[in-house]
VOGU-3710 file (C-alpha; in Angstrom, 3 decimals, decimal comma):
1> mfhgyvdvvd> 133,786/28,800/5,058  136,742/28,107/2,815  136,830/28,377/-0,960  139,627/27,515/-3,345  140,919/25,316/-6,097  144,090/23,445/-6,989  145,178/24,466/-10,485  148,406/22,501/-10,907  150,093/19,492/-9,348  153,347/18,461/-11,001
11> ryavqgwasp> 156,798/17,315/-9,910  157,694/20,910/-9,150  154,806/22,322/-7,167  151,202/22,455/-6,029  149,572/25,719/-7,131  146,092/27,137/-6,727  144,084/29,744/-4,855  142,253/29,972/-1,541  139,825/32,352/0,143  140,517/33,278/2,868
21> pdavkvfvng> 144,200/32,695/2,108  145,250/31,179/5,429  147,001/27,869/5,982  146,713/25,376/3,136  148,301/22,060/4,106  149,911/19,564/1,730  150,188/15,815/2,317  152,385/13,449/0,298  151,596/9,757/0,665  149,636/10,443/3,825
31> vpvghatvta> 152,391/12,455/5,505  151,969/16,197/6,153  154,916/17,917/4,467  154,137/21,587/5,061  151,936/24,605/4,483  151,662/26,366/1,157  153,040/29,877/0,732  150,500/32,627/0,060  151,323/34,475/-3,166  149,671/37,271/-5,172
41> aredaraagq> 146,002/38,163/-5,371  144,054/35,925/-7,759  142,113/38,363/-9,857  140,226/35,620/-11,727  138,814/34,214/-8,477  138,076/37,692/-7,151  136,171/38,544/-10,333  134,169/35,354/-9,776  133,018/36,536/-6,326  135,866/35,680/-3,943
51> pnargflfrl> 137,222/39,117/-2,912  139,885/37,683/-0,563  141,251/35,087/-2,971  145,020/34,785/-3,156  147,255/32,273/-4,815  149,226/29,601/-2,997  152,346/27,638/-3,883  154,029/24,603/-2,360  157,168/23,114/-3,894  156,989/19,338/-4,035
61> srhlkpggnr> 160,221/18,028/-5,521  162,108/17,067/-2,384  159,101/15,255/-0,861  158,362/12,872/-3,737  159,479/9,261/-3,810  160,254/7,366/-7,010  157,126/5,812/-8,454  153,539/6,616/-7,554  152,700/9,407/-5,102  149,391/10,638/-3,749
71> ivvtfsdgsp> 149,152/14,395/-3,205  146,337/15,697/-0,968  145,707/19,394/-0,319  143,463/20,576/2,526  142,335/23,811/4,084  143,415/24,618/7,642  140,293/22,975/9,081  141,118/19,698/7,321  138,494/20,003/4,592  139,696/19,165/1,072
81> vpagdvglny> 140,640/21,804/-1,472  138,763/21,016/-4,709  140,928/19,160/-7,256  143,471/18,642/-4,484  143,645/14,835/-4,420  145,993/13,791/-7,219  148,123/10,804/-8,126  151,566/11,755/-9,413  154,239/9,477/-10,850  157,790/10,615/-10,168
91> dpgqiiddhw> 160,690/9,125/-12,119  163,945/10,853/-11,133  165,935/8,578/-13,444  163,968/9,786/-16,459  164,321/13,402/-15,322  168,094/12,923/-15,086  168,102/11,276/-18,523  166,096/14,132/-20,056  168,185/16,841/-18,361  171,569/15,452/-19,364
101> sdqysnkiap> 170,448/14,445/-22,828  169,485/18,087/-23,331  172,825/19,256/-21,920  174,833/16,929/-24,136  172,845/17,851/-27,235  173,311/21,620/-26,697  176,878/22,261/-27,828  176,556/26,001/-28,409  177,059/28,026/-25,238  178,931/31,177/-24,176
111> ivrwwqsdli> 182,041/30,877/-22,017  180,472/31,043/-18,569  181,928/28,078/-16,609  185,448/27,663/-15,297  186,152/24,467/-17,249  185,795/26,482/-20,472  188,845/28,565/-19,527  192,223/27,090/-20,450  193,953/29,367/-17,937  191,825/28,101/-15,038
121> vrhvnervcg> 192,110/24,477/-16,168  195,887/24,775/-16,306  195,886/26,258/-12,811  193,805/23,353/-11,497  196,115/20,839/-13,153  199,126/22,507/-11,577  197,609/22,019/-8,142  197,417/18,296/-8,889  200,649/17,430/-10,689  202,810/20,531/-10,354
131> eqvsglsqgl> 202,656/21,348/-14,059  200,463/23,821/-15,957  199,081/21,469/-18,573  195,986/22,076/-20,690  192,967/19,801/-20,742  190,467/18,769/-18,096  191,847/16,145/-15,693  195,226/16,142/-17,428  196,949/16,971/-14,153  195,340/13,915/-12,585
141> yrwllrdfgp> 196,395/11,716/-15,500  199,998/12,925/-15,297  200,004/12,241/-11,569  198,722/8,713/-12,206  201,282/7,952/-14,906  204,106/9,332/-12,787  203,325/7,875/-9,356  200,868/4,974/-9,633  202,284/2,553/-12,195  202,612/0,084/-13,636
151> lplrhgvsvg> 199,961/1,079/-16,142  197,776/0,347/-18,034  195,387/-1,429/-15,714  193,447/-4,213/-17,370  189,733/-3,519/-16,827  188,025/-0,343/-15,629  184,515/0,830/-14,830  183,271/4,400/-15,171  180,002/5,441/-13,546  178,207/8,399/-15,119
161> cgegvkeiea> 180,463/8,393/-18,174  178,497/10,894/-20,258  179,646/10,657/-23,872  182,795/8,773/-22,874  185,166/11,621/-23,775  187,184/11,315/-20,543  187,334/7,558/-20,865  188,563/7,775/-24,456  191,386/9,970/-23,174  192,203/7,497/-20,376
171> lrlglveqfd> 192,436/4,698/-22,949  194,502/6,832/-25,308  196,965/7,731/-22,543  197,417/4,117/-21,500  195,783/4,289/-18,067  193,544/1,271/-18,710  193,010/-1,285/-21,469  189,194/-1,459/-21,544  186,137/0,089/-19,901  182,637/-0,809/-18,842
181> lfelsafaie> 180,754/2,499/-19,052  177,499/3,305/-17,237  175,262/6,278/-18,012  171,614/7,318/-17,519  171,390/9,605/-20,568  170,399/7,605/-23,645  171,515/10,480/-25,890  174,980/10,486/-24,296  175,347/6,728/-24,725  174,513/6,898/-28,425
191> agrkaaeger> 176,958/9,777/-28,895  179,584/7,871/-26,908  179,250/4,759/-29,036  179,711/6,803/-32,195  182,756/8,535/-30,703  184,262/5,186/-29,692  183,769/3,882/-33,227  185,368/7,017/-34,646  188,408/6,509/-32,401  188,509/2,785/-33,242
201> ladrmvfhhg> 187,911/1,960/-29,584  184,475/0,360/-29,838  185,851/-3,051/-28,843  187,371/-1,537/-25,693  184,375/0,549/-24,549  181,145/-1,226/-23,563  178,295/1,180/-22,780  175,464/0,301/-20,388  172,245/2,278/-19,875  171,585/1,883/-16,174
211> dalerldfyd> 172,971/1,902/-12,645  176,400/0,332/-12,151  175,797/-0,054/-8,416  173,193/-2,731/-9,121  175,977/-4,982/-10,472  178,849/-6,685/-8,706  181,511/-7,335/-11,310  185,172/-6,855/-10,443  187,578/-4,275/-11,828  191,147/-3,036/-11,683
221> lvfwnnslhh> 190,059/0,615/-11,947  187,017/2,452/-10,597  186,841/5,814/-12,360  184,758/8,652/-10,923  185,144/11,769/-13,048  182,556/14,423/-12,161  179,906/11,795/-11,541  180,267/10,765/-7,889  178,698/14,042/-6,774  175,561/12,983/-8,683
231> mpdvhaalsw> 175,136/9,855/-6,561  172,237/10,063/-4,068  174,305/8,214/-1,446  178,064/8,604/-1,785  178,630/6,285/1,177  176,927/3,486/-0,766  178,778/4,432/-3,983  182,206/4,311/-2,360  181,349/1,163/-0,432  180,468/-0,435/-3,790
241> srrvlrpggl> 183,717/0,932/-5,248  185,703/-0,804/-2,539  183,852/-4,099/-3,025  184,354/-4,258/-6,800  188,045/-3,318/-6,841  190,456/-6,202/-7,221  193,527/-6,285/-4,926  196,050/-3,766/-6,197  193,379/-1,875/-8,138  192,966/1,898/-8,205
251> lvmdeyvgps> 190,111/4,204/-7,355  190,534/7,447/-9,310  188,357/10,466/-8,527  188,025/13,990/-9,951  184,976/15,585/-8,335  182,979/18,449/-6,954  183,149/17,892/-3,177  181,455/21,080/-1,985  178,210/21,483/-0,035  175,311/19,230/-0,981
261> rmqfpqwvld> 172,813/20,897/-3,331  175,399/23,718/-3,509  174,053/25,332/-0,343  177,130/27,382/0,425  177,744/28,866/3,883  177,217/32,592/4,212  180,918/33,409/4,500  181,550/31,789/1,104  178,718/33,780/-0,445  180,078/36,950/1,188
271> antsyrqslp> 183,592/36,297/-0,163  182,215/35,956/-3,668  179,991/39,001/-3,265  183,080/41,022/-2,277  184,933/39,724/-5,322  182,139/40,722/-7,678  181,846/44,141/-6,051  185,522/44,695/-6,873  184,888/44,295/-10,613  184,039/47,135/-13,012
281> phyklnpyth> 180,494/47,009/-14,420  181,500/45,886/-17,920  182,874/42,654/-16,419  179,430/41,830/-15,028  177,338/41,886/-18,200  174,809/39,051/-18,270  175,527/36,723/-21,223  171,874/35,800/-21,602  170,286/39,278/-21,602  171,202/42,444/-23,482
291> gelvadkmvn> 172,738/45,188/-21,357  171,811/43,783/-17,926  174,326/43,092/-15,191  174,499/39,990/-13,016  173,926/40,655/-9,338  176,868/41,382/-7,064  175,197/39,671/-4,137  175,651/35,918/-4,239  172,824/33,778/-2,876  172,189/30,055/-2,829
301> asiddmiywd> 169,904/28,548/-5,413  166,706/27,055/-4,069  167,043/23,364/-3,215  163,651/22,769/-4,788  164,747/24,423/-8,035  167,893/22,309/-8,128  165,952/19,102/-7,581  163,396/20,127/-10,194  166,008/20,595/-12,926  168,269/17,705/-11,943
311> pseaadssni> 167,481/15,479/-8,930  171,065/14,221/-9,003  172,967/17,517/-8,844  175,286/17,584/-5,792  172,835/15,269/-4,057  175,241/14,107/-1,328  178,478/15,835/-2,299  179,348/17,180/1,150  179,948/13,606/2,327  182,376/12,576/-0,434
321> isalklffpd> 185,637/13,289/1,399  184,547/11,683/4,677  183,214/8,581/2,887  186,395/8,373/0,803  188,531/8,395/3,951  186,308/5,755/5,538  186,536/3,215/2,697  189,966/4,232/1,387  191,865/5,510/4,438  195,152/5,667/2,517
331> akirltggmi> 193,717/7,735/-0,345  195,929/10,517/-1,673  193,734/13,629/-1,878  194,607/16,934/-3,539  192,320/19,937/-3,199  191,831/21,934/-6,391  189,854/24,944/-5,149  186,790/26,516/-6,691  185,540/28,821/-3,959  186,081/31,837/-6,227
341> yhlglndilh> 186,575/30,487/-9,738  183,440/28,345/-9,509  181,110/30,887/-7,895  182,476/34,387/-8,392  183,230/33,878/-12,081  180,086/31,912/-12,836  178,092/33,487/-15,694  180,525/36,410/-16,069  183,579/34,511/-17,290  182,724/35,388/-20,904
351> nihdnieeir> 183,553/39,034/-20,076  186,883/38,212/-18,436  188,265/35,029/-19,997  190,800/36,868/-22,180  191,977/39,141/-19,328  194,875/37,124/-17,954  195,605/39,453/-15,039  192,009/39,429/-13,782  191,785/35,642/-14,008  195,058/35,368/-12,091
361> ralalddqlt> 193,726/37,724/-9,409  190,644/35,528/-8,984  192,807/32,407/-8,816  195,071/33,983/-6,187  192,018/34,664/-4,004  190,865/31,113/-4,648  194,249/29,704/-3,613  194,141/31,606/-0,329  190,963/29,748/0,607  192,210/26,396/-0,691
371> ergvsqyava> 195,365/26,652/1,412  193,082/26,949/4,450  191,625/23,552/3,532  188,479/24,939/1,923  187,744/23,570/-1,534  184,843/22,794/-3,801  186,808/20,362/-5,936  189,293/17,581/-5,262  191,073/14,732/-6,967  192,038/11,501/-5,244
381> vart> 193,793/8,220/-5,969  193,583/5,151/-3,743  195,051/1,684/-4,118  193,435/-1,400/-2,596
//
């Protein structure tokens, strides 16, 4: 006879205990999605007379559909686990809104990501335009101004605009005259509107809270700047981009194009592990804990964890380049690297950012991989 109980059902996981702790099956909307993992002994259940009780865990995120879901948990013989029949509403759009609103509102952070390093940003820009210029995407903008005139274009659309900082720069540089801006984070939109007013650009920047792909207006510029890799279907996003571009218009892209959900192949992880092993210990201090070192061994984050925190992160990124070539076969694509500077330096950059020689060593290793056609980031420009 089976005994057990479901303690928690949320967008992350089903958790509970079972005795005996053999197969506990989980169904989502009537479809069996897997067996729960047996975890540690459950001392509370054992104290209550179930000496074999152990916990179980099943991660739900990737199996949920937007809207209402019915979660059913059964023992291996098909009998129900008590409290294991639960309705669960899943709203990925709201999760994305909450996640990015929190990110945009938290302005205080240590230097842990490559885009916080002027030296790395200048290196990336040089790969695009041949000049070491400061500022994110400035290499792309110089390339546009030099080779893709006449500019400015009349009317642009930016999907996933955040606070509109990149779009303000595009307006200021004369790439486009006005923007429709789409964003899912309500906090970012409010901040963007205030920034536009402060720059006296409010009449040239119209913010929309929602999904641009549900509309079919027409534009002279489609602007994807670190937002296309958040699209759940990049094929659909680039198909839409082609449909809404007027003849002679430009698609402009600056994106993460690496593996979906950042599930890197083992050789990439090994290359970054070797890089970290080459560093002295004081370069590997964890910025978030006192005195601890980050691990040398690089491993992929759990897909379920990534979906839990942000359902949009790198959702379909591995298909960006192939979809771009399908809908824009004449696109000019420039790879900007990231195999080392994105992974190997992640979380430890605060220890190294002022060591020019070490940063240059990491970038040289990165370039070796990029020259073999392996890159996590790319920029592209295509004309219809």
